[in-house]
PDB file of N, CA, C and O in Angstrom:
ATOM      1  N   MET A   1       0.993  -1.212  -0.079  1.00  0.00           N
ATOM      2  CA  MET A   1      -0.148  -0.129  -0.146  1.00  0.00           C
ATOM      3  C   MET A   1       0.865   1.115   0.012  1.00  0.00           C
ATOM      4  O   MET A   1       1.594   1.318   0.982  1.00  0.00           O
ATOM      5  N   PHE A   2       0.740   2.012  -1.309  1.00  0.00           N
ATOM      6  CA  PHE A   2       1.742   3.036  -1.457  1.00  0.00           C
ATOM      7  C   PHE A   2       0.705   4.403  -1.531  1.00  0.00           C
ATOM      8  O   PHE A   2      -0.077   4.655  -2.448  1.00  0.00           O
ATOM      9  N   ASN A   3       0.972   5.327  -0.101  1.00  0.00           N
ATOM     10  CA  ASN A   3       0.444   6.448  -0.125  1.00  0.00           C
ATOM     11  C   ASN A   3       1.210   7.880   0.397  1.00  0.00           C
ATOM     12  O   ASN A   3       2.226   7.897   1.092  1.00  0.00           O
ATOM     13  N   GLY A   4       0.773   8.596   0.097  1.00  0.00           N
ATOM     14  CA  GLY A   4       1.280  10.211   0.630  1.00  0.00           C
ATOM     15  C   GLY A   4       0.210  10.983   1.509  1.00  0.00           C
ATOM     16  O   GLY A   4      -0.831  11.486   1.087  1.00  0.00           O
ATOM     17  N   HIS A   5       0.639  10.976   2.726  1.00  0.00           N
ATOM     18  CA  HIS A   5       0.354  12.124   3.597  1.00  0.00           C
ATOM     19  C   HIS A   5       0.705  12.602   4.805  1.00  0.00           C
ATOM     20  O   HIS A   5       0.403  13.790   4.920  1.00  0.00           O
ATOM     21  N   VAL A   6       1.149  12.203   5.611  1.00  0.00           N
ATOM     22  CA  VAL A   6       2.041  12.870   6.853  1.00  0.00           C
ATOM     23  C   VAL A   6       3.666  12.598   6.230  1.00  0.00           C
ATOM     24  O   VAL A   6       4.332  11.748   5.639  1.00  0.00           O
ATOM     25  N   HIS A   7       3.763  13.977   6.828  1.00  0.00           N
ATOM     26  CA  HIS A   7       5.200  14.477   6.644  1.00  0.00           C
ATOM     27  C   HIS A   7       6.264  13.909   6.869  1.00  0.00           C
ATOM     28  O   HIS A   7       7.218  14.598   7.228  1.00  0.00           O
ATOM     29  N   VAL A   8       6.390  12.672   6.742  1.00  0.00           N
ATOM     30  CA  VAL A   8       7.736  11.656   6.889  1.00  0.00           C
ATOM     31  C   VAL A   8       7.641  10.404   5.748  1.00  0.00           C
ATOM     32  O   VAL A   8       6.638  10.166   5.074  1.00  0.00           O
ATOM     33  N   TYR A   9       8.997   9.616   5.689  1.00  0.00           N
ATOM     34  CA  TYR A   9       8.849   8.391   5.027  1.00  0.00           C
ATOM     35  C   TYR A   9       8.832   7.282   5.932  1.00  0.00           C
ATOM     36  O   TYR A   9       9.720   7.106   6.767  1.00  0.00           O
ATOM     37  N   GLU A  10       7.689   6.413   5.766  1.00  0.00           N
ATOM     38  CA  GLU A  10       7.587   5.308   6.696  1.00  0.00           C
ATOM     39  C   GLU A  10       7.356   4.154   5.523  1.00  0.00           C
ATOM     40  O   GLU A  10       6.638   4.267   4.530  1.00  0.00           O
ATOM     41  N   ARG A  11       8.237   2.908   5.950  1.00  0.00           N
ATOM     42  CA  ARG A  11       7.354   1.720   5.644  1.00  0.00           C
ATOM     43  C   ARG A  11       7.531   0.778   6.664  1.00  0.00           C
ATOM     44  O   ARG A  11       8.533   0.575   7.350  1.00  0.00           O
ATOM     45  N   THR A  12       6.525   0.272   6.681  1.00  0.00           N
ATOM     46  CA  THR A  12       6.209  -1.201   7.227  1.00  0.00           C
ATOM     47  C   THR A  12       6.892  -2.317   7.306  1.00  0.00           C
ATOM     48  O   THR A  12       7.642  -2.568   6.363  1.00  0.00           O
ATOM     49  N   TRP A  13       6.807  -3.344   8.530  1.00  0.00           N
ATOM     50  CA  TRP A  13       7.280  -4.659   8.155  1.00  0.00           C
ATOM     51  C   TRP A  13       5.776  -5.293   7.077  1.00  0.00           C
ATOM     52  O   TRP A  13       4.813  -4.562   6.847  1.00  0.00           O
ATOM     53  N   PRO A  14       5.872  -6.597   6.602  1.00  0.00           N
ATOM     54  CA  PRO A  14       4.441  -6.855   6.138  1.00  0.00           C
ATOM     55  C   PRO A  14       3.353  -7.662   7.264  1.00  0.00           C
ATOM     56  O   PRO A  14       3.255  -8.761   7.809  1.00  0.00           O
ATOM     57  N   ILE A  15       2.706  -6.493   7.219  1.00  0.00           N
ATOM     58  CA  ILE A  15       1.897  -6.693   8.516  1.00  0.00           C
ATOM     59  C   ILE A  15       0.346  -7.273   7.959  1.00  0.00           C
ATOM     60  O   ILE A  15      -0.257  -6.873   6.963  1.00  0.00           O
ATOM     61  N   ARG A  16      -0.099  -8.374   8.962  1.00  0.00           N
ATOM     62  CA  ARG A  16      -1.478  -9.081   8.819  1.00  0.00           C
ATOM     63  C   ARG A  16      -2.201  -9.165   9.958  1.00  0.00           C
ATOM     64  O   ARG A  16      -1.726  -9.918  10.809  1.00  0.00           O
ATOM     65  N   GLU A  17      -3.300  -8.563  10.246  1.00  0.00           N
ATOM     66  CA  GLU A  17      -4.265  -8.748  11.599  1.00  0.00           C
ATOM     67  C   GLU A  17      -3.117  -8.585  12.485  1.00  0.00           C
ATOM     68  O   GLU A  17      -2.844  -9.546  13.204  1.00  0.00           O
ATOM     69  N   GLY A  18      -2.289  -7.375  12.570  1.00  0.00           N
ATOM     70  CA  GLY A  18      -1.859  -6.401  13.933  1.00  0.00           C
ATOM     71  C   GLY A  18      -0.471  -7.388  14.080  1.00  0.00           C
ATOM     72  O   GLY A  18      -0.034  -7.363  15.231  1.00  0.00           O
ATOM     73  N   LYS A  19       0.093  -8.014  13.402  1.00  0.00           N
ATOM     74  CA  LYS A  19       1.557  -8.780  13.470  1.00  0.00           C
ATOM     75  C   LYS A  19       2.318  -9.342  12.124  1.00  0.00           C
ATOM     76  O   LYS A  19       1.855  -9.889  11.123  1.00  0.00           O
ATOM     77  N   VAL A  20       3.346  -9.078  12.405  1.00  0.00           N
ATOM     78  CA  VAL A  20       4.049  -9.366  11.182  1.00  0.00           C
ATOM     79  C   VAL A  20       4.106 -10.513  10.608  1.00  0.00           C
ATOM     80  O   VAL A  20       4.297 -11.504  11.313  1.00  0.00           O
ATOM     81  N   ASP A  21       3.958 -10.639   9.237  1.00  0.00           N
ATOM     82  CA  ASP A  21       3.497 -11.481   8.515  1.00  0.00           C
ATOM     83  C   ASP A  21       4.281 -11.583   7.042  1.00  0.00           C
ATOM     84  O   ASP A  21       3.745 -11.195   6.004  1.00  0.00           O
ATOM     85  N   GLN A  22       5.711 -12.195   7.099  1.00  0.00           N
ATOM     86  CA  GLN A  22       6.133 -12.289   5.739  1.00  0.00           C
ATOM     87  C   GLN A  22       5.913 -12.615   4.667  1.00  0.00           C
ATOM     88  O   GLN A  22       6.446 -12.126   3.672  1.00  0.00           O
ATOM     89  N   LYS A  23       4.839 -13.765   4.677  1.00  0.00           N
ATOM     90  CA  LYS A  23       4.283 -14.489   3.563  1.00  0.00           C
ATOM     91  C   LYS A  23       2.783 -13.705   3.059  1.00  0.00           C
ATOM     92  O   LYS A  23       2.479 -13.633   1.868  1.00  0.00           O
ATOM     93  N   ASN A  24       2.073 -13.241   3.973  1.00  0.00           N
ATOM     94  CA  ASN A  24       0.693 -12.670   3.441  1.00  0.00           C
ATOM     95  C   ASN A  24       0.494 -11.178   3.613  1.00  0.00           C
ATOM     96  O   ASN A  24      -0.396 -10.469   3.144  1.00  0.00           O
ATOM     97  N   GLY A  25       1.541 -10.852   4.405  1.00  0.00           N
ATOM     98  CA  GLY A  25       1.503  -9.508   4.983  1.00  0.00           C
ATOM     99  C   GLY A  25       1.593  -8.259   4.211  1.00  0.00           C
ATOM    100  O   GLY A  25       2.550  -8.409   3.452  1.00  0.00           O
ATOM    101  N   ILE A  26       1.099  -7.171   4.044  1.00  0.00           N
ATOM    102  CA  ILE A  26       0.755  -6.107   3.688  1.00  0.00           C
ATOM    103  C   ILE A  26       2.135  -4.900   3.843  1.00  0.00           C
ATOM    104  O   ILE A  26       2.194  -4.357   4.946  1.00  0.00           O
ATOM    105  N   VAL A  27       2.780  -4.648   3.217  1.00  0.00           N
ATOM    106  CA  VAL A  27       3.447  -3.457   3.458  1.00  0.00           C
ATOM    107  C   VAL A  27       3.119  -2.100   3.056  1.00  0.00           C
ATOM    108  O   VAL A  27       3.017  -1.901   1.846  1.00  0.00           O
ATOM    109  N   TYR A  28       2.946  -1.184   3.813  1.00  0.00           N
ATOM    110  CA  TYR A  28       2.452   0.219   3.845  1.00  0.00           C
ATOM    111  C   TYR A  28       3.696   0.937   3.970  1.00  0.00           C
ATOM    112  O   TYR A  28       4.623   0.784   4.766  1.00  0.00           O
ATOM    113  N   VAL A  29       3.462   2.077   2.648  1.00  0.00           N
ATOM    114  CA  VAL A  29       4.575   2.632   2.797  1.00  0.00           C
ATOM    115  C   VAL A  29       3.774   4.239   2.604  1.00  0.00           C
ATOM    116  O   VAL A  29       2.781   4.386   1.891  1.00  0.00           O
ATOM    117  N   THR A  30       4.486   5.461   3.456  1.00  0.00           N
ATOM    118  CA  THR A  30       3.731   6.326   3.262  1.00  0.00           C
ATOM    119  C   THR A  30       5.023   7.578   3.030  1.00  0.00           C
ATOM    120  O   THR A  30       6.041   7.660   3.717  1.00  0.00           O
ATOM    121  N   SER A  31       4.759   8.209   2.223  1.00  0.00           N
ATOM    122  CA  SER A  31       5.545   9.270   1.503  1.00  0.00           C
ATOM    123  C   SER A  31       5.306  10.522   1.328  1.00  0.00           C
ATOM    124  O   SER A  31       4.820  10.749   0.220  1.00  0.00           O
ATOM    125  N   GLY A  32       5.511  11.776   2.237  1.00  0.00           N
ATOM    126  CA  GLY A  32       5.337  12.763   2.584  1.00  0.00           C
ATOM    127  C   GLY A  32       6.738  13.831   2.862  1.00  0.00           C
ATOM    128  O   GLY A  32       6.768  14.798   3.623  1.00  0.00           O
ATOM    129  N   GLY A  33       7.608  13.420   2.176  1.00  0.00           N
ATOM    130  CA  GLY A  33       8.450  14.452   2.450  1.00  0.00           C
ATOM    131  C   GLY A  33       8.882  15.682   1.347  1.00  0.00           C
ATOM    132  O   GLY A  33       9.999  16.197   1.295  1.00  0.00           O
ATOM    133  N   GLY A  34       7.848  15.983   0.575  1.00  0.00           N
ATOM    134  CA  GLY A  34       7.971  16.632  -0.600  1.00  0.00           C
ATOM    135  C   GLY A  34       8.174  18.203  -0.456  1.00  0.00           C
ATOM    136  O   GLY A  34       8.713  18.929  -1.292  1.00  0.00           O
ATOM    137  N   GLY A  35       7.625  18.594   0.793  1.00  0.00           N
ATOM    138  CA  GLY A  35       8.197  20.148   1.282  1.00  0.00           C
ATOM    139  C   GLY A  35       7.398  20.985   2.128  1.00  0.00           C
ATOM    140  O   GLY A  35       7.664  22.182   2.236  1.00  0.00           O
ATOM    141  N   GLY A  36       6.248  20.346   2.860  1.00  0.00           N
ATOM    142  CA  GLY A  36       5.605  20.759   3.741  1.00  0.00           C
ATOM    143  C   GLY A  36       6.448  20.497   4.897  1.00  0.00           C
ATOM    144  O   GLY A  36       7.576  20.005   4.870  1.00  0.00           O
ATOM    145  N   GLY A  37       5.713  20.918   6.029  1.00  0.00           N
ATOM    146  CA  GLY A  37       6.203  20.728   7.400  1.00  0.00           C
ATOM    147  C   GLY A  37       6.350  19.284   7.982  1.00  0.00           C
ATOM    148  O   GLY A  37       5.362  18.556   7.887  1.00  0.00           O
ATOM    149  N   LEU A  38       7.644  18.725   8.662  1.00  0.00           N
ATOM    150  CA  LEU A  38       7.964  17.901   8.726  1.00  0.00           C
ATOM    151  C   LEU A  38       7.219  17.716  10.104  1.00  0.00           C
ATOM    152  O   LEU A  38       6.832  18.678  10.766  1.00  0.00           O
ATOM    153  N   GLU A  39       7.016  16.143  10.556  1.00  0.00           N
ATOM    154  CA  GLU A  39       6.394  15.623  11.760  1.00  0.00           C
ATOM    155  C   GLU A  39       7.387  14.465  12.156  1.00  0.00           C
ATOM    156  O   GLU A  39       8.192  13.885  11.427  1.00  0.00           O
ATOM    157  N   ASN A  40       7.197  14.327  13.136  1.00  0.00           N
ATOM    158  CA  ASN A  40       7.523  12.912  13.829  1.00  0.00           C
ATOM    159  C   ASN A  40       6.529  12.412  14.855  1.00  0.00           C
ATOM    160  O   ASN A  40       5.999  13.029  15.779  1.00  0.00           O
ATOM    161  N   PHE A  41       6.374  10.887  14.400  1.00  0.00           N
ATOM    162  CA  PHE A  41       4.793  10.328  15.238  1.00  0.00           C
ATOM    163  C   PHE A  41       5.482   9.491  16.117  1.00  0.00           C
ATOM    164  O   PHE A  41       6.400   8.799  15.678  1.00  0.00           O
ATOM    165  N   ALA A  42       5.104   9.447  17.539  1.00  0.00           N
ATOM    166  CA  ALA A  42       5.794   8.874  18.281  1.00  0.00           C
ATOM    167  C   ALA A  42       4.812   8.386  19.368  1.00  0.00           C
ATOM    168  O   ALA A  42       3.971   9.263  19.569  1.00  0.00           O
ATOM    169  N   PRO A  43       4.641   7.410  20.060  1.00  0.00           N
ATOM    170  CA  PRO A  43       5.149   6.224  19.991  1.00  0.00           C
ATOM    171  C   PRO A  43       4.344   5.263  18.907  1.00  0.00           C
ATOM    172  O   PRO A  43       3.127   5.103  18.827  1.00  0.00           O
ATOM    173  N   THR A  44       5.491   4.615  18.019  1.00  0.00           N
ATOM    174  CA  THR A  44       4.891   3.637  16.998  1.00  0.00           C
ATOM    175  C   THR A  44       5.543   2.187  17.416  1.00  0.00           C
ATOM    176  O   THR A  44       6.762   2.094  17.558  1.00  0.00           O
ATOM    177  N   PRO A  45       4.873   1.320  17.561  1.00  0.00           N
ATOM    178  CA  PRO A  45       4.887  -0.275  17.945  1.00  0.00           C
ATOM    179  C   PRO A  45       6.233  -0.693  17.098  1.00  0.00           C
ATOM    180  O   PRO A  45       6.280  -0.726  15.868  1.00  0.00           O
ATOM    181  N   ALA A  46       7.379  -1.024  18.035  1.00  0.00           N
ATOM    182  CA  ALA A  46       8.961  -1.710  17.299  1.00  0.00           C
ATOM    183  C   ALA A  46       8.514  -2.647  15.893  1.00  0.00           C
ATOM    184  O   ALA A  46       9.060  -2.736  14.794  1.00  0.00           O
ATOM    185  N   PHE A  47       7.391  -3.233  16.400  1.00  0.00           N
ATOM    186  CA  PHE A  47       7.018  -4.474  15.027  1.00  0.00           C
ATOM    187  C   PHE A  47       6.741  -4.023  13.884  1.00  0.00           C
ATOM    188  O   PHE A  47       6.892  -4.769  12.916  1.00  0.00           O
ATOM    189  N   PHE A  48       6.123  -2.289  13.653  1.00  0.00           N
ATOM    190  CA  PHE A  48       5.301  -1.742  12.771  1.00  0.00           C
ATOM    191  C   PHE A  48       6.690  -1.139  11.856  1.00  0.00           C
ATOM    192  O   PHE A  48       6.743  -1.461  10.669  1.00  0.00           O
ATOM    193  N   LYS A  49       7.445  -0.544  12.251  1.00  0.00           N
ATOM    194  CA  LYS A  49       8.081  -0.106  11.398  1.00  0.00           C
ATOM    195  C   LYS A  49       9.409  -0.543  10.733  1.00  0.00           C
ATOM    196  O   LYS A  49      10.361  -0.730  11.490  1.00  0.00           O
ATOM    197  N   GLN A  50       9.522  -0.663   9.869  1.00  0.00           N
ATOM    198  CA  GLN A  50      10.899  -1.404   9.281  1.00  0.00           C
ATOM    199  C   GLN A  50      11.898  -0.318   8.721  1.00  0.00           C
ATOM    200  O   GLN A  50      13.063  -0.710   8.774  1.00  0.00           O
ATOM    201  N   GLU A  51      11.720   1.069   8.146  1.00  0.00           N
ATOM    202  CA  GLU A  51      12.178   2.331   8.058  1.00  0.00           C
ATOM    203  C   GLU A  51      11.442   3.507   8.076  1.00  0.00           C
ATOM    204  O   GLU A  51      10.416   3.676   7.418  1.00  0.00           O
ATOM    205  N   PHE A  52      11.994   4.398   8.885  1.00  0.00           N
ATOM    206  CA  PHE A  52      11.447   5.603   9.139  1.00  0.00           C
ATOM    207  C   PHE A  52      12.135   6.766   9.020  1.00  0.00           C
ATOM    208  O   PHE A  52      13.175   6.695   9.675  1.00  0.00           O
ATOM    209  N   ARG A  53      11.961   8.131   8.293  1.00  0.00           N
ATOM    210  CA  ARG A  53      12.880   9.345   8.169  1.00  0.00           C
ATOM    211  C   ARG A  53      11.778  10.129   7.761  1.00  0.00           C
ATOM    212  O   ARG A  53      10.957   9.937   6.865  1.00  0.00           O
ATOM    213  N   SER A  54      11.965  11.461   8.946  1.00  0.00           N
ATOM    214  CA  SER A  54      11.343  12.712   9.073  1.00  0.00           C
ATOM    215  C   SER A  54      12.612  13.345   8.595  1.00  0.00           C
ATOM    216  O   SER A  54      13.589  13.669   9.271  1.00  0.00           O
ATOM    217  N   ASP A  55      12.361  13.497   6.912  1.00  0.00           N
ATOM    218  CA  ASP A  55      13.223  14.262   6.124  1.00  0.00           C
ATOM    219  C   ASP A  55      12.843  14.752   4.702  1.00  0.00           C
ATOM    220  O   ASP A  55      12.173  13.929   4.078  1.00  0.00           O
ATOM    221  N   PHE A  56      13.002  15.417   4.328  1.00  0.00           N
ATOM    222  CA  PHE A  56      12.456  15.849   2.851  1.00  0.00           C
ATOM    223  C   PHE A  56      12.886  14.507   2.053  1.00  0.00           C
ATOM    224  O   PHE A  56      13.826  13.830   2.471  1.00  0.00           O
ATOM    225  N   HIS A  57      12.109  14.118   0.797  1.00  0.00           N
ATOM    226  CA  HIS A  57      12.810  12.913   0.165  1.00  0.00           C
ATOM    227  C   HIS A  57      11.994  13.379  -1.076  1.00  0.00           C
ATOM    228  O   HIS A  57      11.561  14.489  -1.383  1.00  0.00           O
ATOM    229  N   PHE A  58      11.905  11.743  -1.901  1.00  0.00           N
ATOM    230  CA  PHE A  58      11.225  11.710  -2.802  1.00  0.00           C
ATOM    231  C   PHE A  58      11.645  10.072  -3.130  1.00  0.00           C
ATOM    232  O   PHE A  58      12.537   9.426  -2.580  1.00  0.00           O
ATOM    233  N   CYS A  59      10.686   9.611  -4.227  1.00  0.00           N
ATOM    234  CA  CYS A  59      10.650   7.879  -4.325  1.00  0.00           C
ATOM    235  C   CYS A  59      10.481   7.758  -5.863  1.00  0.00           C
ATOM    236  O   CYS A  59       9.862   8.543  -6.581  1.00  0.00           O
ATOM    237  N   TYR A  60      11.086   6.732  -6.210  1.00  0.00           N
ATOM    238  CA  TYR A  60      11.303   6.405  -7.590  1.00  0.00           C
ATOM    239  C   TYR A  60      10.615   5.181  -7.746  1.00  0.00           C
ATOM    240  O   TYR A  60      11.236   4.181  -7.384  1.00  0.00           O
ATOM    241  N   ALA A  61       9.151   4.984  -8.331  1.00  0.00           N
ATOM    242  CA  ALA A  61       8.749   3.544  -8.036  1.00  0.00           C
ATOM    243  C   ALA A  61       8.520   3.087  -9.633  1.00  0.00           C
ATOM    244  O   ALA A  61       8.322   3.847 -10.581  1.00  0.00           O
ATOM    245  N   THR A  62       8.594   1.788  -9.652  1.00  0.00           N
ATOM    246  CA  THR A  62       8.047   0.888 -11.202  1.00  0.00           C
ATOM    247  C   THR A  62       7.500  -0.388 -10.818  1.00  0.00           C
ATOM    248  O   THR A  62       7.737  -1.139  -9.872  1.00  0.00           O
ATOM    249  N   VAL A  63       6.515  -0.454 -12.032  1.00  0.00           N
ATOM    250  CA  VAL A  63       5.826  -1.612 -12.073  1.00  0.00           C
ATOM    251  C   VAL A  63       6.196  -2.343 -13.070  1.00  0.00           C
ATOM    252  O   VAL A  63       6.119  -1.663 -14.093  1.00  0.00           O
ATOM    253  N   HIS A  64       6.585  -3.467 -13.297  1.00  0.00           N
ATOM    254  CA  HIS A  64       6.921  -4.116 -14.274  1.00  0.00           C
ATOM    255  C   HIS A  64       6.819  -5.770 -14.344  1.00  0.00           C
ATOM    256  O   HIS A  64       7.737  -6.472 -13.919  1.00  0.00           O
ATOM    257  N   LEU A  65       5.421  -6.407 -15.014  1.00  0.00           N
ATOM    258  CA  LEU A  65       5.174  -7.896 -15.225  1.00  0.00           C
ATOM    259  C   LEU A  65       6.047  -8.547 -13.512  1.00  0.00           C
ATOM    260  O   LEU A  65       7.021  -9.198 -13.136  1.00  0.00           O
ATOM    261  N   GLY A  66       4.508  -7.579 -12.821  1.00  0.00           N
ATOM    262  CA  GLY A  66       4.163  -8.430 -11.541  1.00  0.00           C
ATOM    263  C   GLY A  66       5.351  -7.901 -10.578  1.00  0.00           C
ATOM    264  O   GLY A  66       5.509  -8.673  -9.633  1.00  0.00           O
ATOM    265  N   THR A  67       6.203  -6.826 -10.564  1.00  0.00           N
ATOM    266  CA  THR A  67       7.391  -6.848  -9.987  1.00  0.00           C
ATOM    267  C   THR A  67       7.034  -5.021  -9.454  1.00  0.00           C
ATOM    268  O   THR A  67       6.828  -4.136 -10.286  1.00  0.00           O
ATOM    269  N   PHE A  68       7.030  -4.804  -8.065  1.00  0.00           N
ATOM    270  CA  PHE A  68       6.894  -3.359  -7.693  1.00  0.00           C
ATOM    271  C   PHE A  68       8.223  -3.337  -7.207  1.00  0.00           C
ATOM    272  O   PHE A  68       8.693  -4.284  -6.576  1.00  0.00           O
ATOM    273  N   ASN A  69       9.048  -1.988  -7.549  1.00  0.00           N
ATOM    274  CA  ASN A  69      10.175  -1.638  -6.881  1.00  0.00           C
ATOM    275  C   ASN A  69       9.826  -0.667  -6.754  1.00  0.00           C
ATOM    276  O   ASN A  69       8.997  -0.100  -7.466  1.00  0.00           O
ATOM    277  N   LEU A  70      10.706   0.015  -5.251  1.00  0.00           N
ATOM    278  CA  LEU A  70      10.518   1.198  -4.743  1.00  0.00           C
ATOM    279  C   LEU A  70      11.964   1.724  -4.358  1.00  0.00           C
ATOM    280  O   LEU A  70      12.767   1.038  -3.726  1.00  0.00           O
ATOM    281  N   LYS A  71      12.191   2.905  -4.768  1.00  0.00           N
ATOM    282  CA  LYS A  71      13.494   3.524  -4.093  1.00  0.00           C
ATOM    283  C   LYS A  71      13.457   4.850  -3.450  1.00  0.00           C
ATOM    284  O   LYS A  71      12.961   5.681  -4.211  1.00  0.00           O
ATOM    285  N   ALA A  72      13.805   5.323  -2.329  1.00  0.00           N
ATOM    286  CA  ALA A  72      13.739   6.137  -1.550  1.00  0.00           C
ATOM    287  C   ALA A  72      14.938   7.030  -1.578  1.00  0.00           C
ATOM    288  O   ALA A  72      16.045   6.502  -1.474  1.00  0.00           O
ATOM    289  N   PHE A  73      14.829   8.434  -1.716  1.00  0.00           N
ATOM    290  CA  PHE A  73      16.183   9.400  -2.084  1.00  0.00           C
ATOM    291  C   PHE A  73      15.921  10.493  -1.091  1.00  0.00           C
ATOM    292  O   PHE A  73      14.891  11.161  -1.189  1.00  0.00           O
ATOM    293  N   ASP A  74      16.991  10.761   0.072  1.00  0.00           N
ATOM    294  CA  ASP A  74      17.106  12.296   0.328  1.00  0.00           C
ATOM    295  C   ASP A  74      17.213  13.235  -0.235  1.00  0.00           C
ATOM    296  O   ASP A  74      17.424  13.032  -1.431  1.00  0.00           O
ATOM    297  N   GLN A  75      17.147  14.770   0.193  1.00  0.00           N
ATOM    298  CA  GLN A  75      16.992  15.984  -0.931  1.00  0.00           C
ATOM    299  C   GLN A  75      18.586  15.965  -2.168  1.00  0.00           C
ATOM    300  O   GLN A  75      18.578  16.351  -3.337  1.00  0.00           O
ATOM    301  N   GLU A  76      19.647  15.455  -1.478  1.00  0.00           N
ATOM    302  CA  GLU A  76      21.000  15.666  -1.997  1.00  0.00           C
ATOM    303  C   GLU A  76      20.775  14.224  -3.130  1.00  0.00           C
ATOM    304  O   GLU A  76      21.585  14.205  -4.057  1.00  0.00           O
ATOM    305  N   GLY A  77      19.921  13.259  -3.098  1.00  0.00           N
ATOM    306  CA  GLY A  77      19.515  12.245  -3.911  1.00  0.00           C
ATOM    307  C   GLY A  77      20.294  11.248  -3.586  1.00  0.00           C
ATOM    308  O   GLY A  77      20.524  10.435  -4.482  1.00  0.00           O
ATOM    309  N   ARG A  78      20.962  11.009  -2.129  1.00  0.00           N
ATOM    310  CA  ARG A  78      21.267   9.227  -1.682  1.00  0.00           C
ATOM    311  C   ARG A  78      20.224   8.740  -1.669  1.00  0.00           C
ATOM    312  O   ARG A  78      19.193   9.240  -1.220  1.00  0.00           O
ATOM    313  N   LEU A  79      20.369   7.621  -2.198  1.00  0.00           N
ATOM    314  CA  LEU A  79      19.579   6.350  -1.595  1.00  0.00           C
ATOM    315  C   LEU A  79      19.417   5.968  -0.170  1.00  0.00           C
ATOM    316  O   LEU A  79      20.428   5.632   0.446  1.00  0.00           O
ATOM    317  N   PHE A  80      18.111   5.980   0.504  1.00  0.00           N
ATOM    318  CA  PHE A  80      18.221   5.745   1.638  1.00  0.00           C
ATOM    319  C   PHE A  80      17.323   4.289   2.214  1.00  0.00           C
ATOM    320  O   PHE A  80      17.344   3.698   3.294  1.00  0.00           O
ATOM    321  N   ASP A  81      16.583   4.070   0.975  1.00  0.00           N
ATOM    322  CA  ASP A  81      15.473   2.940   1.472  1.00  0.00           C
ATOM    323  C   ASP A  81      15.273   2.357   0.105  1.00  0.00           C
ATOM    324  O   ASP A  81      15.234   3.069  -0.898  1.00  0.00           O
ATOM    325  N   GLN A  82      15.143   1.034   0.078  1.00  0.00           N
ATOM    326  CA  GLN A  82      14.384   0.224  -1.496  1.00  0.00           C
ATOM    327  C   GLN A  82      14.307  -1.000  -1.057  1.00  0.00           C
ATOM    328  O   GLN A  82      14.979  -1.591  -0.211  1.00  0.00           O
ATOM    329  N   PHE A  83      13.328  -1.368  -1.779  1.00  0.00           N
ATOM    330  CA  PHE A  83      12.517  -2.812  -1.813  1.00  0.00           C
ATOM    331  C   PHE A  83      11.600  -3.092  -2.938  1.00  0.00           C
ATOM    332  O   PHE A  83      10.925  -2.356  -3.658  1.00  0.00           O
ATOM    333  N   THR A  84      11.817  -4.701  -2.863  1.00  0.00           N
ATOM    334  CA  THR A  84      11.137  -4.803  -4.246  1.00  0.00           C
ATOM    335  C   THR A  84       9.781  -6.030  -3.571  1.00  0.00           C
ATOM    336  O   THR A  84       9.981  -6.760  -2.600  1.00  0.00           O
ATOM    337  N   ILE A  85       8.645  -5.991  -4.262  1.00  0.00           N
ATOM    338  CA  ILE A  85       7.777  -7.187  -3.904  1.00  0.00           C
ATOM    339  C   ILE A  85       7.472  -7.898  -5.497  1.00  0.00           C
ATOM    340  O   ILE A  85       7.391  -7.181  -6.495  1.00  0.00           O
ATOM    341  N   LYS A  86       7.361  -8.995  -5.539  1.00  0.00           N
ATOM    342  CA  LYS A  86       7.264  -9.706  -6.588  1.00  0.00           C
ATOM    343  C   LYS A  86       5.822 -10.603  -6.160  1.00  0.00           C
ATOM    344  O   LYS A  86       5.749 -11.436  -5.257  1.00  0.00           O
ATOM    345  N   LYS A  87       4.574 -10.116  -7.205  1.00  0.00           N
ATOM    346  CA  LYS A  87       3.509 -10.905  -7.268  1.00  0.00           C
ATOM    347  C   LYS A  87       3.875 -12.690  -7.713  1.00  0.00           C
ATOM    348  O   LYS A  87       4.595 -13.069  -8.637  1.00  0.00           O
ATOM    349  N   ASP A  88       3.221 -13.425  -6.855  1.00  0.00           N
ATOM    350  CA  ASP A  88       3.285 -14.959  -7.031  1.00  0.00           C
ATOM    351  C   ASP A  88       2.299 -15.157  -8.074  1.00  0.00           C
ATOM    352  O   ASP A  88       2.064 -16.289  -8.494  1.00  0.00           O
TER     353      ASP A  88
END
């Protein structure tokens, strides 16, 4: 699930029914570091967050032949997160 709203970058572990589920879980990504005021939300359960950054950033996402790839870069263009999900 890829969305933009809160002014942070956040990627969860694969979550299903409130627990990490590597096989059937959903990865949630929030990207909101494009120029508005930055925020830092706490507390967040440790199992929930895999990557978090309260910084200006941008994302580059591709979808090709059942593969979703996302790369997140800081405002200087440095890669700080990436992941790939393949549809079975």
